[in-house]
All heavy atoms as a GROMACS GRO file, in nm:
protein
  643
    1MET      N    1   8.950   1.816   4.321
    1MET     CA    2   8.832   1.734   4.344
    1MET      C    3   8.738   1.793   4.446
    1MET      O    4   8.619   1.788   4.435
    1MET     CB    5   8.881   1.594   4.384
    1MET     CG    6   8.773   1.498   4.412
    1MET     SD    7   8.717   1.426   4.256
    1MET     CE    8   8.610   1.303   4.317
    2SER      N    9   8.801   1.854   4.552
    2SER     CA   10   8.718   1.907   4.659
    2SER      C   11   8.640   2.030   4.610
    2SER      O   12   8.532   2.062   4.661
    2SER     CB   13   8.803   1.943   4.780
    2SER     OG   14   8.892   2.050   4.748
    3LYS      N   15   8.698   2.105   4.509
    3LYS     CA   16   8.630   2.219   4.452
    3LYS      C   17   8.498   2.172   4.385
    3LYS      O   18   8.393   2.232   4.405
    3LYS     CB   19   8.716   2.289   4.347
    3LYS     CG   20   8.810   2.390   4.398
    3LYS     CD   21   8.882   2.444   4.279
    3LYS     CE   22   8.920   2.587   4.297
    3LYS     NZ   23   8.991   2.641   4.181
    4ASN      N   24   8.508   2.068   4.308
    4ASN     CA   25   8.390   2.015   4.240
    4ASN      C   26   8.286   1.961   4.340
    4ASN      O   27   8.167   1.984   4.322
    4ASN     CB   28   8.427   1.902   4.144
    4ASN     CG   29   8.501   1.954   4.020
    4ASN    OD1   30   8.493   2.073   3.990
    4ASN    ND2   31   8.573   1.869   3.951
    5LYS      N   32   8.335   1.894   4.441
    5LYS     CA   33   8.245   1.837   4.541
    5LYS      C   34   8.170   1.952   4.612
    5LYS      O   35   8.049   1.945   4.628
    5LYS     CB   36   8.323   1.752   4.640
    5LYS     CG   37   8.232   1.684   4.743
    5LYS     CD   38   8.313   1.591   4.828
    5LYS     CE   39   8.240   1.523   4.934
    5LYS     NZ   40   8.101   1.536   4.955
    6SER      N   41   8.240   2.054   4.648
    6SER     CA   42   8.171   2.165   4.719
    6SER      C   43   8.076   2.234   4.625
    6SER      O   44   7.968   2.281   4.666
    6SER     CB   45   8.273   2.260   4.782
    6SER     OG   46   8.346   2.324   4.678
    7TYR      N   47   8.114   2.250   4.498
    7TYR     CA   48   8.028   2.314   4.399
    7TYR      C   49   7.898   2.233   4.384
    7TYR      O   50   7.786   2.287   4.388
    7TYR     CB   51   8.098   2.326   4.264
    7TYR     CG   52   8.009   2.377   4.156
    7TYR    CD1   53   7.975   2.511   4.150
    7TYR    CD2   54   7.956   2.290   4.060
    7TYR    CE1   55   7.887   2.558   4.049
    7TYR    CE2   56   7.873   2.335   3.960
    7TYR     CZ   57   7.839   2.469   3.954
    7TYR     OH   58   7.757   2.516   3.857
    8PHE      N   59   7.907   2.102   4.368
    8PHE     CA   60   7.791   2.018   4.349
    8PHE      C   61   7.708   2.010   4.477
    8PHE      O   62   7.585   2.002   4.473
    8PHE     CB   63   7.829   1.878   4.297
    8PHE     CG   64   7.867   1.884   4.151
    8PHE    CD1   65   7.995   1.855   4.111
    8PHE    CD2   66   7.772   1.911   4.053
    8PHE    CE1   67   8.030   1.858   3.975
    8PHE    CE2   68   7.806   1.916   3.921
    8PHE     CZ   69   7.934   1.886   3.879
    9ASP      N   70   7.775   2.011   4.592
    9ASP     CA   71   7.701   2.013   4.718
    9ASP      C   72   7.616   2.138   4.729
    9ASP      O   73   7.501   2.136   4.772
    9ASP     CB   74   7.796   1.999   4.840
    9ASP     CG   75   7.847   1.857   4.852
    9ASP    OD1   76   7.786   1.765   4.794
    9ASP    OD2   77   7.951   1.840   4.921
   10SER      N   78   7.677   2.252   4.697
   10SER     CA   79   7.604   2.380   4.706
   10SER      C   80   7.490   2.383   4.603
   10SER      O   81   7.381   2.435   4.629
   10SER     CB   82   7.695   2.499   4.690
   10SER     OG   83   7.750   2.504   4.562
   11LEU      N   84   7.516   2.329   4.484
   11LEU     CA   85   7.412   2.322   4.381
   11LEU      C   86   7.296   2.235   4.426
   11LEU      O   87   7.178   2.271   4.413
   11LEU     CB   88   7.472   2.269   4.253
   11LEU     CG   89   7.382   2.260   4.129
   11LEU    CD1   90   7.335   2.402   4.092
   11LEU    CD2   91   7.455   2.196   4.013
   12LYS      N   92   7.329   2.120   4.485
   12LYS     CA   93   7.224   2.031   4.537
   12LYS      C   94   7.142   2.099   4.649
   12LYS      O   95   7.021   2.090   4.652
   12LYS     CB   96   7.291   1.904   4.588
   12LYS     CG   97   7.191   1.801   4.644
   12LYS     CD   98   7.263   1.680   4.695
   12LYS     CE   99   7.167   1.583   4.759
   12LYS     NZ  100   7.234   1.470   4.820
   13GLN      N  101   7.210   2.171   4.734
   13GLN     CA  102   7.143   2.244   4.844
   13GLN      C  103   7.049   2.349   4.788
   13GLN      O  104   6.939   2.368   4.835
   13GLN     CB  105   7.244   2.304   4.940
   13GLN     CG  106   7.185   2.365   5.064
   13GLN     CD  107   7.114   2.262   5.147
   13GLN    OE1  108   7.159   2.150   5.161
   13GLN    NE2  109   7.001   2.299   5.200
   14ASN      N  110   7.097   2.424   4.686
   14ASN     CA  111   7.012   2.528   4.622
   14ASN      C  112   6.885   2.463   4.563
   14ASN      O  113   6.774   2.521   4.574
   14ASN     CB  114   7.091   2.602   4.518
   14ASN     CG  115   7.190   2.699   4.575
   14ASN    OD1  116   7.182   2.736   4.692
   14ASN    ND2  117   7.285   2.736   4.495
   15ILE      N  118   6.903   2.349   4.497
   15ILE     CA  119   6.786   2.286   4.434
   15ILE      C  120   6.688   2.240   4.544
   15ILE      O  121   6.566   2.260   4.528
   15ILE     CB  122   6.835   2.166   4.349
   15ILE    CG1  123   6.909   2.220   4.225
   15ILE    CG2  124   6.714   2.077   4.308
   15ILE    CD1  125   6.974   2.111   4.146
   16GLU      N  126   6.738   2.183   4.651
   16GLU     CA  127   6.651   2.140   4.761
   16GLU      C  128   6.579   2.260   4.827
   16GLU      O  129   6.463   2.249   4.858
   16GLU     CB  130   6.732   2.062   4.863
   16GLU     CG  131   6.774   1.924   4.813
   16GLU     CD  132   6.869   1.853   4.910
   16GLU    OE1  133   6.906   1.912   5.013
   16GLU    OE2  134   6.906   1.737   4.885
   17ASP      N  135   6.649   2.368   4.842
   17ASP     CA  136   6.588   2.489   4.896
   17ASP      C  137   6.480   2.539   4.805
   17ASP      O  138   6.373   2.581   4.854
   17ASP     CB  139   6.692   2.598   4.923
   17ASP     CG  140   6.790   2.564   5.035
   17ASP    OD1  141   6.758   2.470   5.115
   17ASP    OD2  142   6.894   2.628   5.042
   18ASP      N  143   6.504   2.542   4.675
   18ASP     CA  144   6.401   2.587   4.581
   18ASP      C  145   6.279   2.496   4.586
   18ASP      O  146   6.165   2.546   4.578
   18ASP     CB  147   6.459   2.587   4.437
   18ASP     CG  148   6.556   2.701   4.416
   18ASP    OD1  149   6.563   2.793   4.499
   18ASP    OD2  150   6.630   2.695   4.312
   19LYS      N  151   6.302   2.364   4.602
   19LYS     CA  152   6.187   2.274   4.612
   19LYS      C  153   6.105   2.299   4.734
   19LYS      O  154   5.983   2.300   4.734
   19LYS     CB  155   6.235   2.129   4.611
   19LYS     CG  156   6.277   2.075   4.476
   19LYS     CD  157   6.319   1.931   4.484
   19LYS     CE  158   6.360   1.879   4.345
   19LYS     NZ  159   6.396   1.736   4.353
   20LYS      N  160   6.174   2.328   4.851
   20LYS     CA  161   6.100   2.360   4.975
   20LYS      C  162   6.018   2.488   4.961
   20LYS      O  163   5.903   2.493   5.003
   20LYS     CB  164   6.204   2.380   5.091
   20LYS     CG  165   6.257   2.252   5.143
   20LYS     CD  166   6.353   2.280   5.260
   20LYS     CE  167   6.424   2.152   5.305
   20LYS     NZ  168   6.522   2.180   5.409
   21VAL      N  169   6.080   2.589   4.898
   21VAL     CA  170   6.006   2.714   4.878
   21VAL      C  171   5.883   2.692   4.789
   21VAL      O  172   5.777   2.745   4.813
   21VAL     CB  173   6.102   2.822   4.818
   21VAL    CG1  174   6.026   2.945   4.772
   21VAL    CG2  175   6.205   2.862   4.918
   22GLN      N  176   5.900   2.616   4.682
   22GLN     CA  177   5.790   2.586   4.593
   22GLN      C  178   5.680   2.510   4.662
   22GLN      O  179   5.563   2.540   4.643
   22GLN     CB  180   5.838   2.509   4.469
   22GLN     CG  181   5.735   2.488   4.365
   22GLN     CD  182   5.685   2.618   4.308
   22GLN    OE1  183   5.761   2.711   4.287
   22GLN    NE2  184   5.558   2.628   4.282
   23LYS      N  185   5.714   2.413   4.749
   23LYS     CA  186   5.615   2.338   4.823
   23LYS      C  187   5.536   2.429   4.915
   23LYS      O  188   5.416   2.421   4.929
   23LYS     CB  189   5.683   2.226   4.903
   23LYS     CG  190   5.700   2.100   4.831
   23LYS     CD  191   5.752   1.991   4.927
   23LYS     CE  192   5.771   1.860   4.853
   23LYS     NZ  193   5.821   1.755   4.940
   24GLU      N  194   5.608   2.523   4.982
   24GLU     CA  195   5.541   2.618   5.073
   24GLU      C  196   5.444   2.706   4.996
   24GLU      O  197   5.337   2.736   5.041
   24GLU     CB  198   5.644   2.700   5.148
   24GLU     CG  199   5.722   2.623   5.249
   24GLU     CD  200   5.838   2.699   5.309
   24GLU    OE1  201   5.862   2.815   5.270
   24GLU    OE2  202   5.909   2.644   5.397
   25LYS      N  203   5.489   2.753   4.877
   25LYS     CA  204   5.397   2.836   4.795
   25LYS      C  205   5.276   2.759   4.750
   25LYS      O  206   5.164   2.810   4.748
   25LYS     CB  207   5.472   2.888   4.671
   25LYS     CG  208   5.569   2.998   4.700
   25LYS     CD  209   5.636   3.049   4.572
   25LYS     CE  210   5.736   3.157   4.600
   25LYS     NZ  211   5.802   3.203   4.479
   26ASP      N  212   5.297   2.632   4.712
   26ASP     CA  213   5.184   2.548   4.672
   26ASP      C  214   5.084   2.530   4.784
   26ASP      O  215   4.964   2.528   4.764
   26ASP     CB  216   5.233   2.414   4.618
   26ASP     CG  217   5.303   2.427   4.483
   26ASP    OD1  218   5.291   2.530   4.419
   26ASP    OD2  219   5.376   2.328   4.445
   27LEU      N  220   5.136   2.508   4.905
   27LEU     CA  221   5.048   2.490   5.020
   27LEU      C  222   4.970   2.617   5.053
   27LEU      O  223   4.853   2.612   5.090
   27LEU     CB  224   5.128   2.445   5.143
   27LEU     CG  225   5.181   2.302   5.143
   27LEU    CD1  226   5.268   2.278   5.265
   27LEU    CD2  227   5.066   2.202   5.136
   28GLU      N  228   5.034   2.732   5.035
   28GLU     CA  229   4.967   2.859   5.062
   28GLU      C  230   4.854   2.885   4.963
   28GLU      O  231   4.750   2.939   4.994
   28GLU     CB  232   5.066   2.974   5.056
   28GLU     CG  233   5.161   2.979   5.172
   28GLU     CD  234   5.267   3.085   5.156
   28GLU    OE1  235   5.262   3.159   5.055
   28GLU    OE2  236   5.356   3.093   5.244
   29ASN      N  237   4.877   2.844   4.838
   29ASN     CA  238   4.779   2.869   4.729
   29ASN      C  239   4.674   2.760   4.716
   29ASN      O  240   4.581   2.774   4.635
   29ASN     CB  241   4.852   2.887   4.597
   29ASN     CG  242   4.936   3.012   4.594
   29ASN    OD1  243   4.911   3.107   4.666
   29ASN    ND2  244   5.044   3.009   4.516
   30ALA      N  245   4.691   2.654   4.792
   30ALA     CA  246   4.591   2.541   4.781
   30ALA      C  247   4.455   2.586   4.836
   30ALA      O  248   4.449   2.657   4.937
   30ALA     CB  249   4.643   2.423   4.862
   31PRO      N  250   4.349   2.550   4.767
   31PRO     CA  251   4.216   2.588   4.813
   31PRO      C  252   4.185   2.519   4.948
   31PRO      O  253   4.220   2.402   4.967
   31PRO     CB  254   4.125   2.544   4.703
   31PRO     CG  255   4.198   2.440   4.631
   31PRO     CD  256   4.344   2.471   4.647
   32ILE      N  257   4.116   2.593   5.034
   32ILE     CA  258   4.078   2.534   5.160
   32ILE      C  259   3.944   2.467   5.140
   32ILE      O  260   3.847   2.522   5.089
   32ILE     CB  261   4.064   2.648   5.266
   32ILE    CG1  262   4.197   2.716   5.288
   32ILE    CG2  263   4.009   2.593   5.400
   32ILE    CD1  264   4.190   2.841   5.373
   33LYS      N  265   3.938   2.342   5.181
   33LYS     CA  266   3.819   2.262   5.166
   33LYS      C  267   3.720   2.304   5.275
   33LYS      O  268   3.753   2.316   5.390
   33LYS     CB  269   3.845   2.115   5.173
   33LYS     CG  270   3.924   2.062   5.057
   33LYS     CD  271   3.937   1.912   5.061
   33LYS     CE  272   4.014   1.864   4.939
   33LYS     NZ  273   4.025   1.722   4.936
   34GLN      N  274   3.595   2.332   5.233
   34GLN     CA  275   3.492   2.374   5.326
   34GLN      C  276   3.376   2.278   5.310
   34GLN      O  277   3.350   2.223   5.205
   34GLN     CB  278   3.446   2.513   5.293
   34GLN     CG  279   3.549   2.620   5.310
   34GLN     CD  280   3.497   2.756   5.271
   34GLN    OE1  281   3.401   2.768   5.194
   34GLN    NE2  282   3.555   2.860   5.327
   35ASN      N  283   3.301   2.263   5.419
   35ASN     CA  284   3.180   2.184   5.405
   35ASN      C  285   3.068   2.268   5.348
   35ASN      O  286   3.085   2.387   5.328
   35ASN     CB  287   3.141   2.121   5.544
   35ASN     CG  288   3.112   2.227   5.648
   35ASN    OD1  289   3.072   2.337   5.614
   35ASN    ND2  290   3.132   2.190   5.773
   36LYS      N  291   2.960   2.207   5.319
   36LYS     CA  292   2.847   2.278   5.249
   36LYS      C  293   2.793   2.391   5.334
   36LYS      O  294   2.754   2.497   5.282
   36LYS     CB  295   2.735   2.181   5.217
   36LYS     CG  296   2.772   2.077   5.113
   36LYS     CD  297   2.790   2.137   4.978
   36LYS     CE  298   2.818   2.037   4.874
   36LYS     NZ  299   2.839   2.093   4.744
   37PHE      N  300   2.787   2.373   5.464
   37PHE     CA  301   2.736   2.481   5.552
   37PHE      C  302   2.825   2.605   5.544
   37PHE      O  303   2.778   2.716   5.533
   37PHE     CB  304   2.726   2.429   5.696
   37PHE     CG  305   2.674   2.529   5.793
   37PHE    CD1  306   2.538   2.561   5.789
   37PHE    CD2  307   2.754   2.590   5.884
   37PHE    CE1  308   2.486   2.654   5.876
   37PHE    CE2  309   2.703   2.686   5.972
   37PHE     CZ  310   2.570   2.717   5.968
   38GLU      N  311   2.959   2.586   5.554
   38GLU     CA  312   3.048   2.700   5.543
   38GLU      C  313   3.045   2.768   5.409
   38GLU      O  314   3.052   2.887   5.398
   38GLU     CB  315   3.191   2.652   5.575
   38GLU     CG  316   3.214   2.614   5.719
   38GLU     CD  317   3.350   2.552   5.742
   38GLU    OE1  318   3.412   2.505   5.645
   38GLU    OE2  319   3.396   2.552   5.860
   39GLN      N  320   3.029   2.686   5.303
   39GLN     CA  321   3.017   2.745   5.169
   39GLN      C  322   2.891   2.831   5.160
   39GLN      O  323   2.892   2.940   5.101
   39GLN     CB  324   3.009   2.634   5.063
   39GLN     CG  325   3.140   2.563   5.043
   39GLN     CD  326   3.130   2.445   4.944
   39GLN    OE1  327   3.020   2.409   4.901
   39GLN    NE2  328   3.242   2.383   4.910
   40GLY      N  329   2.782   2.781   5.216
   40GLY     CA  330   2.658   2.858   5.218
   40GLY      C  331   2.669   2.986   5.297
   40GLY      O  332   2.619   3.093   5.255
   41LEU      N  333   2.736   2.981   5.410
   41LEU     CA  334   2.754   3.102   5.488
   41LEU      C  335   2.841   3.203   5.414
   41LEU      O  336   2.809   3.322   5.413
   41LEU     CB  337   2.824   3.070   5.622
   41LEU     CG  338   2.736   3.011   5.733
   41LEU    CD1  339   2.822   2.976   5.852
   41LEU    CD2  340   2.627   3.108   5.772
   42ASN      N  341   2.946   3.156   5.349
   42ASN     CA  342   3.032   3.247   5.274
   42ASN      C  343   2.956   3.309   5.158
   42ASN      O  344   2.968   3.428   5.130
   42ASN     CB  345   3.157   3.177   5.225
   42ASN     CG  346   3.252   3.146   5.333
   42ASN    OD1  347   3.250   3.210   5.442
   42ASN    ND2  348   3.338   3.049   5.314
   43LEU      N  349   2.876   3.230   5.088
   43LEU     CA  350   2.796   3.284   4.979
   43LEU      C  351   2.697   3.384   5.026
   43LEU      O  352   2.678   3.491   4.966
   43LEU     CB  353   2.726   3.171   4.903
   43LEU     CG  354   2.642   3.210   4.785
   43LEU    CD1  355   2.728   3.277   4.674
   43LEU    CD2  356   2.571   3.089   4.729
   44THR      N  357   2.632   3.356   5.143
   44THR     CA  358   2.538   3.452   5.199
   44THR      C  359   2.608   3.584   5.234
   44THR      O  360   2.552   3.692   5.207
   44THR     CB  361   2.472   3.391   5.324
   44THR    OG1  362   2.406   3.270   5.287
   44THR    CG2  363   2.367   3.485   5.383
   45ARG      N  364   2.726   3.573   5.295
   45ARG     CA  365   2.801   3.696   5.330
   45ARG      C  366   2.834   3.778   5.203
   45ARG      O  367   2.822   3.902   5.202
   45ARG     CB  368   2.929   3.661   5.401
   45ARG     CG  369   2.906   3.615   5.541
   45ARG     CD  370   3.042   3.597   5.615
   45ARG     NE  371   3.019   3.523   5.738
   45ARG     CZ  372   3.063   3.399   5.760
   45ARG    NH1  373   3.136   3.340   5.671
   45ARG    NH2  374   3.037   3.338   5.870
   46GLU      N  375   2.876   3.710   5.095
   46GLU     CA  376   2.910   3.780   4.973
   46GLU      C  377   2.788   3.845   4.911
   46GLU      O  378   2.796   3.959   4.864
   46GLU     CB  379   2.971   3.682   4.873
   46GLU     CG  380   3.110   3.633   4.912
   46GLU     CD  381   3.164   3.529   4.817
   46GLU    OE1  382   3.093   3.492   4.718
   46GLU    OE2  383   3.275   3.481   4.842
   47ILE      N  384   2.673   3.779   4.912
   47ILE     CA  385   2.555   3.836   4.856
   47ILE      C  386   2.505   3.955   4.939
   47ILE      O  387   2.469   4.061   4.888
   47ILE     CB  388   2.443   3.729   4.846
   47ILE    CG1  389   2.482   3.626   4.737
   47ILE    CG2  390   2.310   3.791   4.814
   47ILE    CD1  391   2.391   3.505   4.732
   48MET      N  392   2.510   3.942   5.071
   48MET     CA  393   2.465   4.048   5.161
   48MET      C  394   2.556   4.171   5.151
   48MET      O  395   2.510   4.282   5.164
   48MET     CB  396   2.458   3.999   5.308
   48MET     CG  397   2.357   3.893   5.330
   48MET     SD  398   2.187   3.940   5.289
   48MET     CE  399   2.155   4.046   5.428
   49SER      N  400   2.684   4.149   5.125
   49SER     CA  401   2.776   4.264   5.113
   49SER      C  402   2.762   4.329   4.977
   49SER      O  403   2.815   4.440   4.958
   49SER     CB  404   2.923   4.215   5.135
   49SER     OG  405   2.964   4.136   5.029
   50GLY      N  406   2.701   4.262   4.883
   50GLY     CA  407   2.685   4.319   4.748
   50GLY      C  408   2.799   4.287   4.655
   50GLY      O  409   2.800   4.332   4.540
   51SER      N  410   2.898   4.216   4.703
   51SER     CA  411   3.012   4.182   4.615
   51SER      C  412   2.979   4.072   4.517
   51SER      O  413   3.046   4.061   4.416
   51SER     CB  414   3.134   4.143   4.700
   51SER     OG  415   3.107   4.023   4.769
   52LYS      N  416   2.878   3.995   4.544
   52LYS     CA  417   2.841   3.887   4.453
   52LYS      C  418   2.690   3.886   4.441
   52LYS      O  419   2.620   3.868   4.539
   52LYS     CB  420   2.892   3.755   4.508
   52LYS     CG  421   2.870   3.638   4.414
   52LYS     CD  422   2.942   3.516   4.462
   52LYS     CE  423   2.941   3.412   4.356
   52LYS     NZ  424   3.027   3.298   4.388
   53ILE      N  425   2.647   3.901   4.319
   53ILE     CA  426   2.504   3.898   4.292
   53ILE      C  427   2.481   3.792   4.185
   53ILE      O  428   2.541   3.797   4.078
   53ILE     CB  429   2.450   4.035   4.247
   53ILE    CG1  430   2.477   4.140   4.352
   53ILE    CG2  431   2.306   4.027   4.205
   53ILE    CD1  432   2.449   4.280   4.310
   54LYS      N  433   2.396   3.698   4.217
   54LYS     CA  434   2.362   3.594   4.119
   54LYS      C  435   2.256   3.645   4.027
   54LYS      O  436   2.152   3.692   4.072
   54LYS     CB  437   2.318   3.467   4.188
   54LYS     CG  438   2.425   3.387   4.251
   54LYS     CD  439   2.374   3.250   4.285
   54LYS     CE  440   2.491   3.155   4.305
   54LYS     NZ  441   2.447   3.021   4.328
   55THR      N  442   2.284   3.641   3.898
   55THR     CA  443   2.184   3.681   3.801
   55THR      C  444   2.153   3.558   3.714
   55THR      O  445   2.240   3.492   3.666
   55THR     CB  446   2.235   3.795   3.711
   55THR    OG1  447   2.356   3.756   3.652
   55THR    CG2  448   2.259   3.923   3.791
   56PRO      N  449   2.026   3.537   3.694
   56PRO     CA  450   1.991   3.419   3.609
   56PRO      C  451   2.024   3.450   3.462
   56PRO      O  452   2.013   3.562   3.414
   56PRO     CB  453   1.840   3.408   3.629
   56PRO     CG  454   1.794   3.542   3.669
   56PRO     CD  455   1.911   3.606   3.741
   57ARG      N  456   2.063   3.347   3.393
   57ARG     CA  457   2.090   3.358   3.251
   57ARG      C  458   1.982   3.282   3.175
   57ARG      O  459   1.944   3.170   3.215
   57ARG     CB  460   2.228   3.301   3.219
   57ARG     CG  461   2.337   3.387   3.282
   57ARG     CD  462   2.471   3.352   3.228
   57ARG     NE  463   2.569   3.448   3.276
   57ARG     CZ  464   2.652   3.420   3.372
   57ARG    NH1  465   2.656   3.300   3.424
   57ARG    NH2  466   2.738   3.511   3.415
   58LEU      N  467   1.932   3.341   3.070
   58LEU     CA  468   1.823   3.286   2.996
   58LEU      C  469   1.868   3.267   2.853
   58LEU      O  470   1.910   3.362   2.787
   58LEU     CB  471   1.702   3.380   3.005
   58LEU     CG  472   1.573   3.331   2.943
   58LEU    CD1  473   1.520   3.209   3.014
   58LEU    CD2  474   1.470   3.441   2.954
   59LEU      N  475   1.857   3.145   2.802
   59LEU     CA  476   1.889   3.120   2.662
   59LEU      C  477   1.767   3.130   2.580
   59LEU      O  478   1.660   3.069   2.608
   59LEU     CB  479   1.952   2.980   2.649
   59LEU     CG  480   2.083   2.956   2.723
   59LEU    CD1  481   2.123   2.809   2.711
   59LEU    CD2  482   2.189   3.044   2.672
   60VAL      N  483   1.771   3.213   2.475
   60VAL     CA  484   1.657   3.229   2.386
   60VAL      C  485   1.702   3.213   2.241
   60VAL      O  486   1.816   3.234   2.208
   60VAL     CB  487   1.595   3.372   2.404
   60VAL    CG1  488   1.533   3.388   2.541
   60VAL    CG2  489   1.695   3.479   2.377
   61GLU      N  490   1.608   3.177   2.161
   61GLU     CA  491   1.634   3.166   2.017
   61GLU      C  492   1.637   3.304   1.954
   61GLU      O  493   1.545   3.383   1.976
   61GLU     CB  494   1.525   3.082   1.950
   61GLU     CG  495   1.533   2.935   1.981
   61GLU     CD  496   1.656   2.869   1.921
   61GLU    OE1  497   1.694   2.905   1.807
   61GLU    OE2  498   1.713   2.785   1.988
   62PRO      N  499   1.738   3.337   1.876
   62PRO     CA  500   1.743   3.468   1.811
   62PRO      C  501   1.623   3.492   1.718
   62PRO      O  502   1.577   3.606   1.704
   62PRO     CB  503   1.870   3.464   1.731
   62PRO     CG  504   1.954   3.363   1.798
   62PRO     CD  505   1.860   3.265   1.853
   63SER      N  506   1.572   3.385   1.660
   63SER     CA  507   1.456   3.405   1.571
   63SER      C  508   1.329   3.451   1.644
   63SER      O  509   1.239   3.502   1.584
   63SER     CB  510   1.427   3.275   1.496
   63SER     OG  511   1.399   3.173   1.586
   64GLN      N  512   1.328   3.426   1.775
   64GLN     CA  513   1.208   3.465   1.853
   64GLN      C  514   1.223   3.603   1.915
   64GLN      O  515   1.132   3.654   1.982
   64GLN     CB  516   1.183   3.361   1.965
   64GLN     CG  517   1.148   3.227   1.915
   64GLN     CD  518   1.126   3.126   2.028
   64GLN    OE1  519   1.157   3.157   2.140
   64GLN    NE2  520   1.076   3.008   1.990
   65CYS      N  521   1.336   3.671   1.891
   65CYS     CA  522   1.360   3.801   1.945
   65CYS      C  523   1.326   3.912   1.843
   65CYS      O  524   1.336   3.891   1.725
   65CYS     CB  525   1.506   3.819   1.984
   65CYS     SG  526   1.557   3.701   2.112
   66LYS      N  527   1.284   4.029   1.896
   66LYS     CA  528   1.267   4.142   1.807
   66LYS      C  529   1.327   4.265   1.871
   66LYS      O  530   1.343   4.270   1.994
   66LYS     CB  531   1.115   4.162   1.776
   66LYS     CG  532   1.032   4.190   1.896
   66LYS     CD  533   0.885   4.210   1.851
   66LYS     CE  534   0.801   4.240   1.975
   66LYS     NZ  535   0.665   4.260   1.936
   67ILE      N  536   1.359   4.364   1.789
   67ILE     CA  537   1.426   4.483   1.835
   67ILE      C  538   1.324   4.568   1.913
   67ILE      O  539   1.210   4.586   1.873
   67ILE     CB  540   1.483   4.565   1.715
   67ILE    CG1  541   1.576   4.476   1.633
   67ILE    CG2  542   1.547   4.691   1.762
   67ILE    CD1  543   1.701   4.440   1.701
   68TRP      N  544   1.368   4.624   2.024
   68TRP     CA  545   1.289   4.711   2.106
   68TRP      C  546   1.257   4.839   2.026
   68TRP      O  547   1.346   4.890   1.953
   68TRP     CB  548   1.366   4.742   2.233
   68TRP     CG  549   1.304   4.831   2.333
   68TRP    CD1  550   1.174   4.821   2.377
   68TRP    CD2  551   1.364   4.939   2.404
   68TRP    NE1  552   1.151   4.916   2.473
   68TRP    CE2  553   1.269   4.988   2.493
   68TRP    CE3  554   1.488   4.996   2.403
   68TRP    CZ2  555   1.291   5.096   2.576
   68TRP    CZ3  556   1.513   5.099   2.489
   68TRP    CH2  557   1.415   5.149   2.574
   69HIS      N  558   1.143   4.895   2.035
   69HIS     CA  559   1.100   5.009   1.948
   69HIS      C  560   1.180   5.136   1.979
   69HIS      O  561   1.188   5.225   1.899
   69HIS     CB  562   0.951   5.034   1.962
   69HIS     CG  563   0.907   5.094   2.089
   69HIS    ND1  564   0.890   5.016   2.202
   69HIS    CD2  565   0.880   5.222   2.126
   69HIS    CE1  566   0.853   5.095   2.302
   69HIS    NE2  567   0.844   5.222   2.260
   70GLN      N  568   1.246   5.147   2.095
   70GLN     CA  569   1.328   5.266   2.126
   70GLN      C  570   1.477   5.234   2.115
   70GLN      O  571   1.561   5.305   2.173
   70GLN     CB  572   1.294   5.317   2.266
   70GLN     CG  573   1.155   5.377   2.270
   70GLN     CD  574   1.127   5.434   2.410
   70GLN    OE1  575   1.195   5.402   2.509
   70GLN    NE2  576   1.025   5.516   2.420
   71HIS      N  577   1.510   5.130   2.040
   71HIS     CA  578   1.650   5.089   2.025
   71HIS      C  579   1.722   5.201   1.953
   71HIS      O  580   1.669   5.267   1.865
   71HIS     CB  581   1.654   4.959   1.947
   71HIS     CG  582   1.790   4.896   1.945
   71HIS    ND1  583   1.854   4.856   2.061
   71HIS    CD2  584   1.870   4.862   1.842
   71HIS    CE1  585   1.972   4.798   2.026
   71HIS    NE2  586   1.982   4.804   1.894
   72ASN      N  587   1.851   5.226   1.987
   72ASN     CA  588   1.926   5.337   1.933
   72ASN      C  589   1.994   5.310   1.800
   72ASN      O  590   2.068   5.392   1.750
   72ASN     CB  591   2.030   5.388   2.035
   72ASN     CG  592   2.132   5.283   2.066
   72ASN    OD1  593   2.122   5.172   2.022
   72ASN    ND2  594   2.233   5.326   2.143
   73ARG      N  595   1.970   5.194   1.738
   73ARG     CA  596   2.028   5.163   1.608
   73ARG      C  597   1.919   5.139   1.506
   73ARG      O  598   1.816   5.086   1.538
   73ARG     CB  599   2.120   5.042   1.619
   73ARG     CG  600   2.241   5.064   1.706
   73ARG     CD  601   2.328   4.945   1.707
   73ARG     NE  602   2.433   4.964   1.801
   73ARG     CZ  603   2.498   4.874   1.866
   73ARG    NH1  604   2.468   4.746   1.840
   73ARG    NH2  605   2.596   4.898   1.949
   74SER      N  606   1.955   5.175   1.385
   74SER     CA  607   1.856   5.152   1.279
   74SER      C  608   1.891   5.027   1.204
   74SER      O  609   1.995   5.022   1.139
   74SER     CB  610   1.856   5.274   1.182
   74SER     OG  611   1.765   5.248   1.078
   75TYR      N  612   1.809   4.928   1.208
   75TYR     CA  613   1.832   4.804   1.139
   75TYR      C  614   1.746   4.792   1.011
   75TYR      O  615   1.734   4.686   0.950
   75TYR     CB  616   1.803   4.682   1.229
   75TYR     CG  617   1.911   4.662   1.335
   75TYR    CD1  618   1.901   4.708   1.462
   75TYR    CD2  619   2.026   4.592   1.297
   75TYR    CE1  620   1.998   4.688   1.554
   75TYR    CE2  621   2.126   4.572   1.392
   75TYR     CZ  622   2.113   4.618   1.520
   75TYR     OH  623   2.212   4.599   1.612
   76ASP      N  624   1.689   4.900   0.970
   76ASP     CA  625   1.608   4.902   0.849
   76ASP      C  626   1.692   4.887   0.725
   76ASP      O  627   1.642   4.844   0.618
   76ASP     CB  628   1.525   5.033   0.841
   76ASP     CG  629   1.421   5.040   0.953
   76ASP    OD1  630   1.382   4.932   1.002
   76ASP    OD2  631   1.383   5.153   0.991
   77TYR      N  632   1.816   4.924   0.731
   77TYR     CA  633   1.901   4.917   0.613
   77TYR      C  634   1.945   4.780   0.588
   77TYR      O  635   2.024   4.720   0.569
   77TYR     CB  636   2.018   5.015   0.627
   77TYR     CG  637   1.971   5.156   0.650
   77TYR    CD1  638   1.995   5.221   0.772
   77TYR    CD2  639   1.906   5.227   0.550
   77TYR    CE1  640   1.954   5.348   0.794
   77TYR    CE2  641   1.864   5.356   0.576
   77TYR     CZ  642   1.888   5.417   0.694
   77TYR     OH  643   1.848   5.545   0.714
   0.00000   0.00000   0.00000
């Protein structure tokens, strides 16, 4: 009986240890909440360093587009 008890006690301890490790990992990976001012400063730093460049995206209708005259593909076929 004591063999089983010690086995289950060690199993329970391993499970609890795994849960603690998982909680610590989750806390490390949790995003840090920042206020708007800090977000703006971080964005400014990223843009000034060149690591992040915002480019505008423009949606256009394909029917309103035409091929550039120096395009390298022939669409005449």
